[in-house]
C-alpha positions in Angstrom: 211.1 106.6 119.7 210.5 104.1 122.5 213.5 103.2 124.5 213.9 99.7 125.9 214.4 99.3 129.6 217.9 99.0 130.7 219.1 95.4 131.1 220.3 94.4 134.6 224.0 94.5 135.0 226.1 91.4 135.0 226.9 92.0 138.6 223.1 92.1 139.5 222.5 88.9 137.5 225.4 87.1 139.3 224.3 88.3 142.7 220.7 87.0 142.1 222.0 83.6 140.9 224.4 83.2 143.8 222.0 84.4 146.5 218.4 83.5 145.5 215.7 84.7 147.8 214.4 81.9 150.0 211.0 82.7 151.7 210.3 81.1 155.1 206.7 82.2 154.6 205.2 82.2 151.1 201.4 82.1 151.0 198.3 83.9 150.1 195.5 85.3 152.2 195.1 82.2 154.3 195.0 82.0 158.1 198.1 79.8 158.4 200.3 82.1 156.4 199.0 85.2 158.3 199.6 83.5 161.6 203.1 82.5 160.7 203.9 86.1 159.5 202.4 87.7 162.7 204.6 85.5 164.9 207.5 87.8 163.6 205.8 90.9 164.9 207.4 91.8 168.3 205.6 94.1 170.7 204.7 94.8 174.3 202.4 92.5 176.1 199.0 93.9 177.0 196.4 92.6 179.5 192.8 94.0 179.2 191.1 94.2 182.6 187.4 94.3 183.2 185.0 93.6 186.1 183.3 90.2 185.9 180.8 89.3 188.6 182.1 92.3 190.5 185.7 91.0 190.5 188.8 92.0 188.4 189.2 89.8 185.3 192.0 89.9 182.7 192.8 88.8 179.2 196.1 88.9 177.4 195.8 90.4 173.9 198.3 91.2 171.1 196.1 93.7 169.2 196.4 97.1 170.9 197.3 100.4 169.2 196.9 104.1 169.7 194.5 105.7 167.2 194.8 109.5 167.7 195.9 112.1 170.2 193.0 114.5 169.9 190.9 113.1 171.4 193.1 110.4 173.0 191.8 107.2 171.5 193.0 103.6 171.3 192.0 100.4 169.6 192.0 96.8 170.8 190.8 93.5 169.4 189.4 90.7 171.6 188.0 87.3 170.6 184.2 87.6 170.6 183.8 84.4 172.5 185.7 85.5 175.6 184.4 86.7 178.9 186.3 90.0 178.3 184.3 90.6 175.1 181.1 90.0 176.9 182.1 92.4 179.7 183.1 95.2 177.3 179.9 94.7 175.3 177.8 95.0 178.4 179.6 97.8 180.3 181.6 99.6 177.6 184.4 99.9 180.2 187.9 98.3 180.4 191.5 99.1 181.1 194.6 98.5 179.0 197.6 97.4 181.1 201.1 97.3 179.4 203.1 94.7 181.3 206.6 94.8 182.7 209.0 91.9 182.9 208.0 91.2 186.5 204.5 90.4 185.3 205.3 87.4 183.0 203.2 85.2 185.3 200.1 87.4 184.7 200.5 87.3 180.9 200.5 83.5 181.1 197.6 83.4 183.6 195.4 85.7 181.4 196.2 83.8 178.2 194.9 80.4 179.3 191.9 79.4 177.2 188.9 78.1 179.1 190.2 79.0 182.6 189.2 81.5 185.2 191.2 84.7 184.9 190.2 86.5 188.1 193.0 88.9 189.3 192.2 89.4 192.9 195.5 90.2 194.7 197.1 91.4 191.5 195.4 94.8 191.3 195.8 98.0 193.2 193.1 98.8 195.7 190.5 101.2 194.4 191.2 103.6 197.3 194.8 104.1 196.0 193.6 105.2 192.5 192.4 108.6 191.3 188.6 108.9 191.2 188.6 109.1 187.4 190.1 105.6 187.2 187.4 103.0 187.7 188.7 99.9 186.0 191.2 97.4 187.6 194.8 98.5 187.5 197.5 95.8 187.6 200.2 96.3 190.1 203.7 96.9 188.5 202.4 97.6 185.0 204.4 100.1 182.9 201.2 102.0 182.2 197.4 101.7 182.4 194.7 103.4 180.2 191.2 103.5 181.7 188.9 103.4 178.8 185.3 103.8 177.6 184.3 102.0 174.4 182.9 104.4 171.8 182.6 102.0 168.9 182.4 98.2 168.9 182.3 96.2 165.7 182.5 92.5 165.0 185.1 91.5 162.3 185.4 87.8 161.8 186.1 86.1 165.1 186.9 89.3 167.0 185.4 92.4 168.4 187.2 95.6 167.2 186.9 98.1 170.0 187.7 101.8 169.6 187.8 103.5 173.0 188.2 107.0 174.5 190.8 107.4 177.2 189.3 108.4 180.6 192.5 108.2 182.6 196.2 107.5 182.3 198.5 106.0 185.0 202.2 105.3 184.8 204.4 104.4 187.7 208.1 104.6 187.9 209.8 103.1 184.8 209.9 99.3 184.5 211.5 97.1 181.8 208.9 96.1 179.2 207.7 92.5 178.7 207.9 91.7 175.0 206.5 88.9 172.9 207.3 87.7 169.4 208.5 84.6 167.5 206.2 82.5 169.8 208.1 83.4 173.0 208.6 86.1 175.6 211.5 88.4 175.0 213.3 91.4 176.6 214.7 94.4 174.8 218.2 95.9 174.8 218.7 99.5 173.9 220.6 99.8 170.6 222.5 102.9 171.8 224.0 101.0 174.7 227.7 101.4 174.6 228.5 97.7 174.8 226.1 96.8 172.0 227.6 99.5 169.7 231.1 98.3 170.4 230.1 94.7 169.7 228.5 95.7 166.4 231.6 97.6 165.3 234.0 94.8 166.2 
């Protein structure tokens, strides 16, 4: 005998009627809906550094993620029309710099479309870096990965770059620079005593 599915309770029906779901974003696989949704993703701000015409050059990117630990591998995505994409395609070398709150000006500088993004004066001198690190390292970054591209593929408007880690540098701890909802943000630890007290009030 086939049993019918249980009907929703009266309480569930009333709750649904009183509090209907309202979607701020309700779209299909279109660029505008995807862009609006991605604005809600909050993460650290990353600047990719390369050498362009023999000088340090930077580009702010939002697509950066670790891939695996063995071997240490990361993935980035860069617009294929940028100088940074050309540098990576030519040299297969770049660095990933995770920015601190003191580097907000660098994120803005490296995100300006159509403008020079040379970073002379913002990088550590090569003489102060370990020999294994050859790409530009931004001063006051939370951490820097020195990378060699192992696989570069074009997907739509961007290059998807999988890279091996050649060197890792992290200075004393800095507060991270965050970005989401179309603006720069800063984080607060949820286990902070004052936050917990406020939540329980």
